[in-house]
C-alpha angles and dihedrals in degrees: 000000000000117000115246110253128222112223112226123198094240093053092044089055090049091050090050090051091050090051092049092049093047091048092052099039096046094043088232128166092226143350126205134184111204131179118234090256090064099256117139110235102177141350143185135191130022099355096133090085093047129086090230094181094055094040090051093049094046092046091052089048090050091051091049092049091047088050088058090052090049090054091052089052093046092249124136092226139309105259096201144023135189127198121186120208134178093257106006133042121204122209121180131183131184108227123201090343085278112077139031120230113206124192120187113195142162139196091307088075138032136229090244093055092045092050091048093050093042090056090058094042091048091054090051092046090050091056091049091049091050090054089051091050091052092047092047091049092048091048094048091075091063117096116253119250085236093060089079093059114097131201088252090056090053092047091050091050094056098036102075 
């Protein structure tokens, strides 16, 4: 089981920069970073016209289903997928076994360019995710703010 990560502002800004760079350098329509639960973390490009919430959920479901296929074929997981449409192509990569990197592109780009740029972005994302893991692990030793609340405090709250 993968440890739940805490998203820190500095790493979120770094992820957003990676998305912006990938969007620009791959000549993509849009770039998304999604967690494996289907929550959008960051995006760049023409996302105003997209239903990002639905796309994120469906992408995570697709990755989960593909993971099932990988298991049946005795594979760990398929790290990438490519779907070709009439107007839009869809390239996804699993990065650091934690997030899904989605690149939507059209005839202004090519699969070869997208794959090349995704390789660089994935390496940068992996470093950022490793920093988040270390910060989350370091922060997990701190007591929760809820640890100070007693049963009497809860009883007093509801006994007005």
